[in-house]
Structures are given as structure tokens and as C-alpha cells.
All heavy atoms as an XYZ file, in Angstrom:
720
protein
N      -5.007     13.044      4.839
C      -3.659     13.313      4.347
C      -2.727     12.167      4.731
O      -2.906     11.563      5.803
C      -3.160     14.617      4.887
N      -1.790     11.879      3.870
C      -0.813     10.825      4.121
C       0.525     11.410      4.543
O       0.828     12.553      4.236
C      -0.605      9.977      2.872
C      -1.817      9.210      2.429
C      -2.431      9.489      1.214
C      -2.368      8.244      3.221
C      -3.559      8.789      0.800
C      -3.512      7.538      2.836
C      -4.082      7.809      1.613
O      -5.206      7.125      1.217
N       1.317     10.582      5.232
C       2.674     10.971      5.521
C       3.502     10.908      4.255
O       3.265     10.009      3.421
C       3.305     10.019      6.537
C       2.698     10.093      7.912
C       1.781      9.138      8.328
C       3.065     11.115      8.781
C       1.225      9.215      9.611
C       2.508     11.180     10.056
C       1.589     10.241     10.448
N       4.497     11.783      4.076
C       5.437     11.592      2.948
C       6.157     10.280      3.098
O       6.263      9.734      4.232
C       6.406     12.789      3.090
C       5.717     13.755      3.982
C       4.762     12.980      4.861
N       6.659      9.722      2.008
C       7.311      8.421      2.017
C       8.300      8.197      3.150
O       8.177      7.219      3.897
N       9.304      9.070      3.317
C      10.294      8.829      4.376
C       9.673      8.806      5.765
O      10.060      7.993      6.620
C      11.265      9.997      4.249
C      11.091     10.513      2.854
C       9.654     10.220      2.498
N       8.692      9.653      6.010
C       8.046      9.677      7.298
C       7.188      8.437      7.512
O       7.108      7.919      8.640
C       7.205     10.961      7.471
C       8.059     12.197      7.572
C       7.249     13.460      7.722
O       6.030     13.365      8.030
O       7.818     14.546      7.495
N       6.545      7.929      6.492
C       5.757      6.710      6.591
C       6.665      5.521      6.902
O       6.343      4.683      7.744
C       4.972      6.475      5.320
C       4.055      5.232      5.282
C       3.084      5.260      6.446
C       3.308      5.178      3.983
N       7.838      5.460      6.241
C       8.787      4.379      6.526
C       9.271      4.470      7.973
O       9.326      3.456      8.663
C       9.968      4.432      5.522
C      11.028      3.431      5.912
C       9.485      4.166      4.099
N       9.581      5.671      8.442
C      10.007      5.843      9.831
C       8.909      5.414     10.784
O       9.161      4.716     11.779
C      10.388      7.314     10.088
C      10.779      7.664     11.509
C      11.994      6.858     11.984
C      11.045      9.149     11.651
N       7.669      5.793     10.469
C       6.543      5.372     11.331
C       6.399      3.858     11.379
O       6.178      3.280     12.414
C       5.245      6.031     10.805
C       4.065      5.754     11.702
S       2.533      6.453     11.068
C       2.214      5.361      9.678
N       6.604      3.208     10.221
C       6.531      1.746     10.202
C       7.625      1.122     11.061
O       7.399      0.131     11.772
C       6.626      1.214      8.764
C       5.397      1.479      7.902
C       5.695      1.124      6.445
C       4.210      0.711      8.414
N       8.827      1.688     11.005
C       9.931      1.214     11.876
C       9.538      1.345     13.359
O       9.765      0.441     14.138
C      11.208      1.957     11.598
C      11.998      1.464     10.443
N      12.629      0.226     10.450
C      12.253      1.995      9.221
C      13.242      0.040      9.281
N      13.020      1.105      8.533
N       8.961      2.484     13.699
C       8.593      2.712     15.089
C       7.480      1.796     15.542
O       7.411      1.385     16.703
C       8.166      4.184     15.277
C       9.266      5.225     15.110
C       8.669      6.626     15.150
C      10.329      5.064     16.167
N       6.552      1.451     14.641
C       5.411      0.599     14.985
C       5.675     -0.902     14.771
O       4.804     -1.705     15.073
C       4.203      1.015     14.172
C       3.633      2.393     14.443
C       2.506      2.686     13.460
C       3.129      2.473     15.879
N       6.839     -1.229     14.285
C       7.107     -2.613     13.833
C       6.673     -3.676     14.842
O       6.000     -4.611     14.488
C       8.592     -2.768     13.500
C       8.898     -4.122     12.882
O       7.991     -4.762     12.343
O      10.063     -4.550     12.954
N       7.055     -3.538     16.105
C       6.715     -4.555     17.097
C       5.248     -4.531     17.466
O       4.777     -5.437     18.147
C       7.578     -4.401     18.332
C       9.031     -4.713     18.060
O       9.333     -5.538     17.215
N       9.919     -4.039     18.742
N       4.514     -3.503     17.045
C       3.133     -3.383     17.372
C       2.202     -3.630     16.187
O       0.990     -3.695     16.356
C       2.842     -1.979     17.922
C       3.676     -1.626     19.118
N       3.492     -2.192     20.369
C       4.764     -0.825     19.235
C       4.405     -1.740     21.192
N       5.185     -0.913     20.543
N       2.771     -3.789     15.015
C       1.983     -4.137     13.842
C       1.545     -5.591     13.970
O       2.328     -6.447     14.343
C       2.789     -3.980     12.563
C       3.089     -2.567     12.101
C       4.055     -2.609     10.912
C       1.831     -1.822     11.748
N       0.314     -5.858     13.700
C      -0.124     -7.234     13.736
C      -1.248     -7.422     12.749
O      -2.326     -6.874     12.917
C      -0.605     -7.619     15.135
C      -0.897     -9.070     15.260
C       0.134     -9.994     15.386
C      -2.197     -9.534     15.197
C      -0.140    -11.331     15.460
C      -2.475    -10.901     15.305
C      -1.453    -11.806     15.445
N      -0.991     -8.188     11.713
C      -2.030     -8.583     10.852
C      -2.387     -7.651      9.708
O      -3.344     -6.884      9.815
N      -1.619     -7.693      8.658
C      -1.962     -7.033      7.402
C      -2.145     -8.128      6.377
O      -1.334     -9.050      6.275
C      -0.806     -6.150      6.910
C      -0.454     -4.925      7.733
C       0.866     -4.323      7.220
C      -1.553     -3.888      7.636
N      -3.247     -8.067      5.603
C      -3.286     -8.983      4.494
C      -2.517     -8.357      3.319
O      -2.140     -7.191      3.381
C      -4.732     -9.375      4.113
C      -5.555     -8.215      3.626
O      -5.099     -7.337      2.916
N      -6.833     -8.211      4.015
N      -2.253     -9.125      2.300
C      -1.403     -8.635      1.197
C      -2.030     -7.467      0.496
O      -1.310     -6.569      0.001
C      -1.077     -9.765      0.245
S       0.109    -10.947      0.961
N      -3.353     -7.419      0.395
C      -4.006     -6.271     -0.238
C      -3.776     -5.002      0.555
O      -3.445     -3.946      0.011
C      -5.495     -6.539     -0.389
C      -6.231     -5.413     -1.078
C      -7.732     -5.696     -1.222
O      -8.126     -6.856     -1.169
O      -8.463     -4.717     -1.408
N      -3.895     -5.088      1.899
C      -3.644     -3.914      2.733
C      -2.159     -3.518      2.662
O      -1.854     -2.321      2.599
C      -4.004     -4.248      4.192
C      -5.498     -4.440      4.400
C      -5.794     -5.041      5.756
O      -5.012     -5.860      6.290
N      -6.936     -4.683      6.296
N      -1.272     -4.481      2.656
C       0.146     -4.196      2.553
C       0.447     -3.511      1.220
O       1.230     -2.541      1.184
C       0.949     -5.480      2.703
N      -0.177     -3.961      0.155
C       0.031     -3.347     -1.165
C      -0.455     -1.892     -1.159
O       0.206     -1.015     -1.686
C      -0.705     -4.123     -2.234
O      -0.118     -5.405     -2.402
N      -1.593     -1.643     -0.564
C      -2.126     -0.276     -0.487
C      -1.189      0.613      0.307
O      -0.950      1.773     -0.060
C      -3.513     -0.279      0.138
C      -4.568     -0.914     -0.752
C      -5.909     -1.091     -0.049
O      -6.044     -0.845      1.149
N      -6.898     -1.532     -0.788
N      -0.637      0.083      1.383
C       0.320      0.841      2.200
C       1.572      1.153      1.387
O       2.027      2.284      1.364
C       0.663      0.047      3.445
C       1.621      0.693      4.424
C       1.008      1.927      5.049
C       1.978     -0.313      5.525
N       2.098      0.179      0.709
C       3.299      0.366     -0.102
C       3.091      1.380     -1.242
O       3.984      2.116     -1.592
C       3.822     -0.954     -0.652
C       4.335     -1.956      0.375
C       4.654     -3.279     -0.301
C       5.549     -1.412      1.111
N       1.890      1.388     -1.806
C       1.584      2.315     -2.893
C       1.581      3.772     -2.438
O       1.692      4.670     -3.248
C       0.248      1.946     -3.549
C       0.329      0.678     -4.352
C      -1.032      0.268     -4.898
O      -1.873      1.094     -5.228
N      -1.246     -1.023     -4.987
N       1.470      3.995     -1.146
C       1.525      5.367     -0.615
C       2.950      5.919     -0.657
O       3.141      7.115     -0.463
C       1.028      5.394      0.833
C      -0.447      5.156      0.975
S      -0.878      5.407      2.717
C      -1.983      4.051      3.003
N       3.926      5.061     -0.897
C       5.323      5.465     -0.912
C       5.781      5.475     -2.366
O       5.800      4.435     -3.024
C       6.156      4.479     -0.068
C       5.617      4.408      1.353
C       7.623      4.882     -0.104
C       6.194      3.283      2.179
N       6.182      6.646     -2.829
C       6.503      6.773     -4.260
C       7.918      6.320     -4.607
O       8.152      5.742     -5.660
C       6.258      8.215     -4.753
O       7.046      9.100     -3.980
N       8.882      6.550     -3.721
C      10.272      6.194     -4.024
C      10.488      4.687     -3.832
O      10.162      4.113     -2.788
C      11.234      6.955     -3.101
N      11.031      4.023     -4.847
C      11.179      2.560     -4.841
C      12.064      2.079     -3.697
O      11.768      1.034     -3.108
C      11.759      2.092     -6.156
O      10.880      2.397     -7.207
N      13.143      2.784     -3.384
C      14.017      2.336     -2.297
C      13.298      2.441     -0.932
O      13.482      1.574     -0.081
C      15.344      3.094     -2.292
C      15.166      4.611     -2.195
O      14.108      5.129     -2.618
O      16.099      5.254     -1.701
N      12.512      3.478     -0.757
C      11.737      3.613      0.485
C      10.645      2.552      0.534
O      10.335      2.030      1.615
C      11.135      5.014      0.575
C      12.168      6.105      0.761
C      11.599      7.501      0.585
O      10.382      7.648      0.338
O      12.398      8.450      0.685
N      10.052      2.239     -0.592
C       9.022      1.196     -0.662
C       9.604     -0.144     -0.277
O       8.995     -0.941      0.441
C       8.436      1.160     -2.072
C       7.195      0.312     -2.197
C       6.632      0.404     -3.594
N       5.877      1.651     -3.766
C       5.247      1.995     -4.869
N       5.267      1.191     -5.916
N       4.574      3.111     -4.938
N      10.833     -0.411     -0.748
C      11.521     -1.644     -0.400
C      11.817     -1.733      1.106
O      11.634     -2.748      1.733
C      12.815     -1.803     -1.194
C      13.647     -3.049     -0.937
C      12.878     -4.327     -1.271
C      14.946     -2.996     -1.723
N      12.242     -0.594      1.655
C      12.509     -0.542      3.097
C      11.237     -0.811      3.881
O      11.236     -1.551      4.888
C      13.090      0.828      3.464
C      13.499      0.897      4.951
C      14.150      2.227      5.295
O      14.452      3.038      4.395
O      14.355      2.435      6.506
N      10.112     -0.246      3.434
C       8.824     -0.485      4.092
C       8.437     -1.956      4.009
O       7.938     -2.552      4.980
C       7.732      0.387      3.488
N       8.686     -2.584      2.880
C       8.387     -4.010      2.709
C       9.205     -4.831      3.700
O       8.705     -5.776      4.291
C       8.673     -4.472      1.274
C       8.464     -5.955      1.012
C       7.008     -6.344      1.253
C       8.899     -6.290     -0.398
N      10.444     -4.428      3.927
C      11.285     -5.146      4.891
C      10.709     -5.079      6.292
O      10.857     -6.010      7.080
C      12.708     -4.541      4.902
C      13.486     -4.854      3.668
C      14.807     -4.125      3.645
O      14.865     -2.911      3.740
N      15.870     -4.883      3.538
N      10.032     -4.001      6.610
C       9.427     -3.827      7.938
C       8.141     -4.666      8.054
O       7.924     -5.328      9.066
C       9.128     -2.351      8.256
C       8.426     -2.199      9.607
C      10.434     -1.532      8.230
N       7.302     -4.614      7.045
C       5.977     -5.237      7.181
C       5.908     -6.681      6.718
O       4.908     -7.340      6.949
C       4.895     -4.416      6.406
C       5.148     -4.413      4.918
C       4.813     -3.008      6.979
C       4.041     -3.768      4.104
N       6.958     -7.219      6.126
C       6.854     -8.538      5.498
C       6.492     -9.646      6.474
O       5.830    -10.581      6.128
C       8.106     -8.897      4.709
C       9.332     -9.067      5.578
O       9.360     -8.541      6.713
O      10.292     -9.730      5.119
N       6.897     -9.528      7.734
C       6.559    -10.570      8.707
C       5.206    -10.365      9.350
O       4.791    -11.147     10.211
C       7.650    -10.673      9.785
C       8.986    -11.176      9.253
C       8.899    -12.573      8.652
O       8.143    -13.426      9.170
O       9.585    -12.824      7.645
N       4.502     -9.317      8.966
C       3.181     -9.028      9.547
C       2.047     -9.462      8.627
O       0.900     -9.110      8.871
C       3.048     -7.508      9.827
C       4.056     -7.077     10.875
O       4.009     -7.537     12.003
N       4.948     -6.188     10.494
N       2.374    -10.176      7.572
C       1.350    -10.565      6.617
C       0.564    -11.782      7.126
O       1.146    -12.750      7.625
C       1.997    -10.951      5.283
C       2.730     -9.799      4.589
C       3.416    -10.312      3.329
C       1.768     -8.671      4.246
N      -0.738    -11.680      7.003
C      -1.613    -12.755      7.444
C      -1.824    -13.815      6.366
O      -2.202    -14.937      6.669
C      -2.989    -12.199      7.864
C      -2.978    -11.273      9.082
C      -4.338    -10.663      9.262
C      -2.561    -12.052     10.313
N      -1.635    -13.430      5.125
C      -1.875    -14.344      4.015
C      -0.664    -14.391      3.076
O      -0.745    -13.985      1.924
C      -3.141    -13.938      3.241
C      -3.113    -12.478      2.750
O      -2.165    -11.759      3.105
O      -4.014    -12.093      1.981
N       0.462    -14.843      3.592
C       1.708    -14.798      2.803
C       1.628    -15.590      1.495
O       2.484    -15.409      0.624
C       2.765    -15.353      3.737
C       2.025    -16.158      4.735
C       0.674    -15.478      4.894
N       0.655    -16.408      1.331
C       0.495    -17.167      0.086
C       0.334    -16.196     -1.106
O       0.686    -16.522     -2.245
C      -0.657    -18.165      0.166
C      -0.616    -19.143     -1.003
C      -1.998    -17.464      0.250
C      -1.532    -20.314     -0.873
N      -0.178    -15.012     -0.854
C      -0.408    -14.014     -1.887
C       0.734    -12.965     -1.987
O       0.592    -11.993     -2.735
C      -1.728    -13.274     -1.658
C      -2.908    -14.191     -1.648
C      -3.634    -14.416     -0.508
C      -3.291    -14.873     -2.826
C      -4.728    -15.280     -0.496
C      -4.376    -15.727     -2.825
C      -5.083    -15.922     -1.675
O      -6.167    -16.781     -1.664
N       1.802    -13.157     -1.279
C       2.843    -12.146     -1.153
C       3.502    -11.756     -2.447
O       3.916    -10.612     -2.633
C       3.902    -12.593     -0.143
C       4.701    -13.824     -0.570
C       5.531    -14.358      0.593
N       6.283    -15.526      0.248
C       5.862    -16.781      0.392
N       4.645    -16.991      0.888
N       6.616    -17.797      0.063
N       3.633    -12.674     -3.394
C       4.309    -12.356     -4.626
C       3.525    -11.398     -5.533
O       4.042    -10.877     -6.488
C       4.709    -13.635     -5.366
C       5.847    -14.346     -4.674
C       5.604    -15.471     -3.928
C       7.128    -13.849     -4.758
C       6.642    -16.118     -3.268
C       8.182    -14.477     -4.093
C       7.939    -15.618     -3.351
N       2.263    -11.138     -5.195
C       1.499    -10.143     -5.954
C       2.088     -8.751     -5.775
O       1.885     -7.876     -6.611
C       0.034    -10.135     -5.496
C      -0.703    -11.419     -5.850
C      -2.114    -11.465     -5.297
O      -2.542    -10.564     -4.574
N      -2.835    -12.503     -5.623
N       2.853     -8.545     -4.691
C       3.428     -7.238     -4.419
C       4.631     -6.952     -5.307
O       5.116     -5.818     -5.345
C       3.804     -7.133     -2.933
C       2.603     -7.005     -2.059
S       3.032     -6.708     -0.331
C       3.221     -8.409      0.209
N       5.103     -7.935     -6.056
C       6.249     -7.712     -6.956
C       5.964     -6.612     -7.948
O       6.863     -5.880     -8.347
C       6.565     -8.988     -7.726
C       7.089    -10.114     -6.907
C       7.347    -11.363     -7.779
N       8.688    -11.262     -8.366
C       8.903    -11.100     -9.677
N       7.910    -11.024    -10.536
N      10.134    -11.044    -10.124
N       4.719     -6.480     -8.381
C       4.365     -5.505     -9.404
C       4.553     -4.055     -8.918
O       4.527     -3.137     -9.730
C       2.924     -5.696     -9.875
O       2.046     -5.476     -8.792
N       4.763     -3.857     -7.642
C       4.950     -2.528     -7.080
C       6.398     -2.035     -7.164
O       6.711     -0.927     -6.738
C       4.500     -2.479     -5.615
C       3.032     -2.868     -5.351
C       2.773     -2.952     -3.866
C       2.109     -1.904     -6.037
N       7.286     -2.869     -7.722
C       8.711     -2.576     -7.719
C       9.286     -2.607     -9.135
O       8.847     -3.413     -9.945
C       9.459     -3.555     -6.814
C       9.067     -3.469     -5.375
C       8.035     -4.234     -4.864
C       9.694     -2.573     -4.543
C       7.646     -4.120     -3.539
C       9.333     -2.444     -3.203
C       8.304     -3.218     -2.721
N      10.297     -1.754     -9.402
C      10.953     -1.805    -10.703
C      11.819     -3.069    -10.829
O      12.200     -3.692     -9.837
C      11.811     -0.532    -10.700
C      12.081     -0.234     -9.257
C      10.851     -0.729     -8.529
N      12.115     -3.419    -12.060
C      12.841     -4.669    -12.355
C      14.169     -4.763    -11.620
O      14.537     -5.855    -11.175
C      13.071     -4.771    -13.871
N      14.884     -3.675    -11.463
C      16.203     -3.759    -10.809
C      16.114     -4.127     -9.328
O      17.080     -4.619     -8.743
C      16.998     -2.480    -10.997
C      16.414     -1.232    -10.319
C      15.472     -0.421    -11.183
O      15.080     -0.887    -12.256
O      15.113      0.683    -10.764
N      14.983     -3.923     -8.697
C      14.807     -4.295     -7.284
C      14.181     -5.669     -7.093
O      14.127     -6.154     -5.960
C      13.965     -3.232     -6.560
C      14.591     -1.854     -6.342
C      13.637     -0.933     -5.627
C      15.898     -1.962     -5.611
N      13.697     -6.285     -8.170
C      13.014     -7.565     -8.029
C      13.824     -8.674     -7.400
O      13.269     -9.452     -6.600
C      12.405     -7.991     -9.367
C      11.194     -7.172     -9.818
C      10.692     -7.679    -11.151
C      10.101     -7.183     -8.787
N      15.138     -8.803     -7.679
C      15.881     -9.855     -6.968
C      15.828     -9.695     -5.450
O      15.618    -10.683     -4.717
C      17.309     -9.695     -7.499
C      17.137     -9.088     -8.861
C      15.955     -8.155     -8.718
N      15.951     -8.460     -4.965
C      15.884     -8.223     -3.496
C      14.462     -8.418     -2.986
O      14.262     -9.023     -1.909
C      16.391     -6.813     -3.197
C      16.389     -6.460     -1.744
C      17.429     -7.287     -0.978
N      17.324     -6.959      0.437
C      17.118     -7.859      1.399
N      17.050     -9.152      1.102
N      17.008     -7.507      2.642
N      13.486     -7.975     -3.742
C      12.073     -8.149     -3.364
C      11.747     -9.637     -3.291
O      11.128    -10.102     -2.340
C      11.147     -7.425     -4.351
C       9.688     -7.798     -4.140
C      11.330     -5.920     -4.254
N      12.163    -10.378     -4.317
C      11.887    -11.834     -4.339
C      12.540    -12.534     -3.155
O      11.933    -13.415     -2.527
C      12.416    -12.451     -5.635
C      11.548    -12.067     -6.828
O      10.400    -11.626     -6.623
O      12.035    -12.217     -7.959
N      13.750    -12.098     -2.781
C      14.435    -12.713     -1.621
C      13.657    -12.429     -0.360
O      13.433    -13.320      0.460
C      15.853    -12.173     -1.502
C      16.613    -12.735     -0.330
C      18.012    -12.135     -0.179
O      18.387    -11.236     -0.923
N      18.734    -12.608      0.767
N      13.229    -11.177     -0.168
C      12.433    -10.829      1.015
C      11.132    -11.608      1.086
O      10.776    -12.174      2.115
C      12.100     -9.320      0.996
C      13.110     -8.377      1.546
C      12.653     -6.955      1.250
C      13.274     -8.553      3.016
N      10.427    -11.652     -0.041
C       9.129    -12.310     -0.050
C       9.272    -13.824      0.109
O       8.416    -14.466      0.733
C       8.379    -11.969     -1.337
C       7.958    -10.504     -1.477
C       7.307    -10.268     -2.834
C       7.031    -10.083     -0.340
N      10.331    -14.407     -0.419
C      10.535    -15.852     -0.277
C      10.766    -16.232      1.184
O      10.419    -17.344      1.595
C      11.717    -16.291     -1.145
N      11.325    -15.328      1.967
C      11.617    -15.617      3.373
C      10.458    -15.255      4.300
O      10.514    -15.549      5.487
C      12.884    -14.827      3.793
C      14.121    -15.264      3.043
C      15.308    -14.344      3.265
O      15.167    -13.332      3.970
O      16.380    -14.633      2.698
N       9.419    -14.658      3.763
C       8.273    -14.249      4.538
C       7.458    -15.431      5.019
O       7.042    -16.264      4.219
C       7.367    -13.298      3.731
O       8.136    -12.155      3.399
C       6.155    -12.864      4.536
N       7.242    -15.523      6.320
C       6.490    -16.618      6.896
C       5.083    -16.208      7.254
O       4.187    -17.025      7.368
C       7.174    -17.171      8.106
C       8.546    -17.746      7.828
C       9.167    -18.223      9.111
N      10.613    -18.331      8.994
C      11.229    -19.421      8.672
N      10.571    -20.508      8.397
N      12.536    -19.468      8.595
N       4.870    -14.921      7.541
C       3.552    -14.458      7.904
C       3.243    -14.581      9.369
O       4.077    -14.960     10.156
N       1.998    -14.236      9.716
C       1.522    -14.303     11.096
C       0.181    -14.997     11.163
O      -0.520    -15.088     10.155
C       1.354    -12.899     11.668
C       2.635    -12.197     12.001
C       2.425    -11.067     12.988
O       1.331    -10.880     13.486
N       3.468    -10.348     13.267
N      -0.147    -15.424     12.319
C      -1.447    -16.009     12.576
C      -2.182    -15.100     13.536
O      -1.592    -14.519     14.441
C      -1.250    -17.389     13.237
O      -2.416    -17.807     13.884
N      -3.500    -14.935     13.340
C      -4.300    -14.123     14.261
C      -4.221    -14.682     15.694
O      -4.260    -13.938     16.656
C      -5.800    -14.170     13.861
C      -6.123    -13.267     12.739
N      -6.045    -11.918     12.798
C      -6.564    -13.543     11.477
C      -6.426    -11.371     11.641
N      -6.739    -12.350     10.827
N      -4.077    -15.984     15.809
C      -4.097    -16.633     17.109
C      -2.728    -16.758     17.735
O      -2.514    -16.484     18.905
C      -4.797    -18.014     17.007
C      -6.204    -17.845     16.501
C      -4.733    -18.762     18.344
C      -6.874    -19.152     16.111
N      -1.760    -17.198     16.937
C      -0.461    -17.585     17.503
C       0.665    -16.588     17.296
O       1.736    -16.765     17.807
C      -0.031    -18.936     16.907
C      -1.003    -20.034     17.209
C      -1.783    -20.557     16.241
C      -1.140    -20.521     18.507
C      -2.702    -21.575     16.482
C      -2.045    -21.525     18.786
C      -2.831    -22.061     17.776
N       0.456    -15.510     16.526
C       1.512    -14.534     16.306
C       2.399    -14.976     15.173
O       1.948    -15.590     14.182
N       3.690    -14.721     15.273
C       4.638    -15.057     14.226
C       4.717    -16.545     13.985
O       4.792    -17.321     14.927
C       6.038    -14.533     14.561
O       6.010    -13.115     14.594
N       4.720    -16.905     12.725
C       4.822    -18.312     12.371
C       6.282    -18.648     12.131
O       6.952    -17.988     11.343
C       3.992    -18.605     11.089
C       2.531    -18.247     11.321
C       4.141    -20.037     10.652
C       1.684    -18.240     10.067
N       6.775    -19.654     12.849
C       8.181    -20.032     12.678
C       8.293    -21.449     12.197
O       7.361    -22.217     12.250
C       8.967    -19.875     13.988
O       8.290    -20.657     15.010
C       9.015    -18.416     14.405
């Protein structure tokens, strides 16, 4: 069983500093568990810096409606990702 969207977003906020290493496919699967677009966007804001392969990040655009794409594009453009070895990439 999955958490409802709002509870999943809350859980992601609580785990944010402990999340480490999602590839874009895993992140997409996680976002697809959230049906409400605004909650999905909030979840993306939490997990965007935990991506291991940010080169593929724009594939997640298809998970959002057109009216949210400017905000999604801004978030994804700023995503730097993480390294398994060094942590956050700056």
C-alpha cells in the first residue's frame, strides 16, 4: 500500500536530509504515486537535489500539466544532482 499524496509529500519533507541517491527513473516512479499536480510539484522540490543522473531530469516534465511546466523547468534547470561518493554537487 502507498501513502496518500499529501502524506507522501510530508514523508519526503521529513526524510529530505536523509535521502541520498535517486535516479530519474526512480524519482519519476515516486512522483507518479502522487496524483495531485501541486503535490507532485512540491515532491519534486524536495527530491530534485537527490538525483544521481540529473542529465535525464527533463524526462520528468511529462508528469506535469502544461500550466506547471514553467515552474518545473525552473526547478529542473537548477538541479545539480548528487554523487555516490561526494554527496551534493556544487
